[in-house]
N, C-alpha and C positions, 0 to 999 in steps of 0.2 A: 683090787681090794680083797677079793675072796682068796686069792693066792696068798696074800700077806696074812690074812686072818688064820688060814690053815698053817702057815709057817710059825706063827705065834703059838698056835695050839701045840704043834709038835715040839717047839722049843721049851715050853713050860708044862708039858704033861707031867703029872705027878707032883707038881709044886704045891706047897702048903698054901691054899687060897687065902687063909686068914693072915698069914705072915706076909704074903705078897701085897694084900690090900693095905696092911699096916705100913709096908715099905713105900707104897705109892703115896700115902698120906703124911709121911714124915716131913714136917716143916723144916727141920734143920738140915737134913740130907735127903732131899727129894730124889726119887729114882728118875723122874722126868721133870724137866724144867722148860720154860718157854721164855723167849726174848720178846718183850713188848716194846714196840716202837710206834708212838703216836703218828698218825698220818701227817699232821702239821709239821712234824720234825723231819720228814723225808725230803720235802722240797715240792716243787710244782712242775707242771708240764711233762716233759719227756722223762723226768726222774721218777715219775710215779709208776713206770712199767715194772711188772714183776721181774725179778732178777734171777729166780731159780725155778726149775721145773718141779713136777710132782715127786721126783726122786731126790730132791735137795741139791741137784747139780746145777751149776750156772747155765743159764740159757745160752745157746749158740747164737751167733749173729743172725742166722736165718730164723730161729725161734723168736728172737726179738722183732725181726722184720714182720713175721707172720702176726705177732700180737698187735703191732702197730696197724697192719693192714686190716685186721678184724675190727679194730677200733675205728678206722676210717670208714668201714662199711656199717657202722652202728646205725646209720640212717636207714638201713634196710636189714633188719634182724634176720630175715629169711636168707638173704644173700650171705651174710656173715656166718650163719650157722652152716649153710651149704658149703662155703669155702672151708671152714674148719674141718668139717666131716671129710671132704674130698682130699684135702692136703694130708690128713692123717690116715686116709683109707685108699681109695682107688688110684689117686694120683701118685702116692708113694709107691704103690704096687707097680704102677706103670714105669716109674723111674728107677726102681730098685735094681734091676740088672745093670744099670749104668753107674752104680755106686763105686767109690774108690776103695782104697785099702782100709779106710777107717770105718767102713760099713755104715755110712749114713749118706743120705742124698741131699743134704742141705745145700751144698754148693751147686749141685745140678738144678735144684729147684730155683735157687736165687738167679742163676744165669738165664734160665728159661723165662722167669718172670721179668727179668730186666729186658729181655728181647721183646716181650709183650708190651712193656711200658714204653720202650723206644718206638715201637710201631705206633702206639697210641699218640705219642708226642708228634710223630711225623704227620699223623692225620690232622693235627691241630697246627701244623706248620711251626712246631717247636723243634729246632734243629741245633740249638746252641745250649742245651741244658746240661749242666755239670753238677747239679745239686746231689746230695746223698740220695740213695735209692728210695728210702722211706719217704722223703719229702716229695720226690717225683711221683710216687704211687699215690700219695695223699692228694696231689693235684689232679691226677688222672681219674681216680676212683672216688673222689669226694663228692658229697651231695650237691655242691655248688657248680660242678662241671656240667654244662648242658649236654655233653656227649657221653656222660657217664654210663648210660645203659649200653651204648655201642661199644665202649671200651670193656665193660664187664663181659659182654657177649664174646668178645675176642678172647679175653682171659680164660673163660670157662671152655670155650671151644678148642683152644690150643691143646688142652688135655683130653677133653671128652670125645674128640673126633677119632681117637685111636682106641682100639680094643686091647692091644698089648704091644710089647716091644717088637714081637715078630711081625705084627701088622705094619708097624712103622718101617722096619727094615725091608719088608717085601715091597712096600709102596715106593720107597726111594730107590731100591734096586731096580724096580721096573721103570722108573722115570729117568734116572741118570746113569751115566757111565763115565769112566775116565779114559776109555780107549774107544776108537772107532770099531764098530763091529756090525755086521749085517743083522737086520731084524729078522726074527722068525716070521714065517708066512702068516700074514694077517695081523701081526703085532705091530704097534707103532714103534718107530725108531726112537731109541733112548737118546736123551739130550746129553751131549758130551760136556763135561765140566773141564775147563782149562786150568792149568797151573800145576805147581809141584805140591806134593803132600796133600792133594785134595781127596776127600772122602765123599762118597755119594750120599751117605746117610746124614743129611743136614740137620735133622732133629737131634741125633746123638752128638754131632759136632757142636751144635749150639749149646747143649747141656755141658759139654766138656770145655768150651773155649770162649763163649760169649762174654765180652767185657774184659777179657785178658788182652794184654798187649806185649809185644816184643819191640823194645825201642819205642817208636811212634806208630808202629803198624799193629792193627787189630788182628788177633789170631783167628777170629771169626769175622771176615771182612764184610763190608756193606753189600757186596754183590751176593754173598751167600745169605745174608739177612733177607734181601729182597726175594731171592729164589725160594727160601723157606716160607716166607709170607705168602708167596704166590701159591705154593702147594697147600698151605693151610686154607686159603680162600677157596681153592678147588675142593678140598675135603668138606668144607662147610656148605658150599653152594652147588657142588656137583656140576661145575662148568663144562660146557660142550667143547669138543675138539681141543682138549687141554694140552696134549703133547705138542701140537703145532704152536699154540700160544706160548707155551713154556720155552720152546726153541726160539721164538721171536724175542722173548724177554732176555734169554741168554745171549743172543746175538747183539741186542742193544747194549747190554751190560759189558760185553766183551769189547764192543766198539767204542764204548765211552772211556775206557782206560782210567786215567787219573781224574776224570770228571766225576766219578762216583764218589762223592764226599757227603758228609752229613748235611752241609748247608744246601746240597742239591738233591737230597733224597726226597722223593715224593711217593707216598704210599698209594698203591693201587686201590681202586674202589670196587 
């Protein structure tokens, strides 16, 4: 706002103030006009969401999703305010290095939030949900959900447990590898990820690919979803002997093959 006021000052410096005021008050040819649309003529329900941002540009799909999520959290004003602050601040800073060519992180945000919502659904044995994401988030984070605090805790921890993207990259580089290599003296053996085109940074891969498909195959498969969830739980709870437990999980997933499907997914506790 201060930047805009300063720009207006520079633009109109030296302008005849009396003439400018007269121009603003001109009823026949007003310099500024407003479109008035009564609320009752807009519609109801989902149509009431704001369609443009503060710069007059149409909201992106993620901005619309964020607005709906904040409204879902209206039952907890503190949570809603905290979410809005973090999405526009530290969480955007965290994801910013992952941005695409368009220099926004909307898609990365939405994919990571879809990952969280999917995990929350698994916790409630919901494995066949194909509703739009904003409806799924309303069910998981609405006041009527008895597990809402547990779900919100996971949502906030998914971002808050990391200090920056370097912290994330170091963590996954230390936990996983795509090739067999001997561990350094005293260091735990990294867990080998199997498959072609596999990347060890599951967090970055989730932001890049979660929810996307090629044919019927998920680009971020369920096995990686479960491994990422395991790492998040470890960061939240500082679980003991984690490399060994992670290797066991990897072995179980590798041995399961085609049995790892949505209807069989069970979230760890």
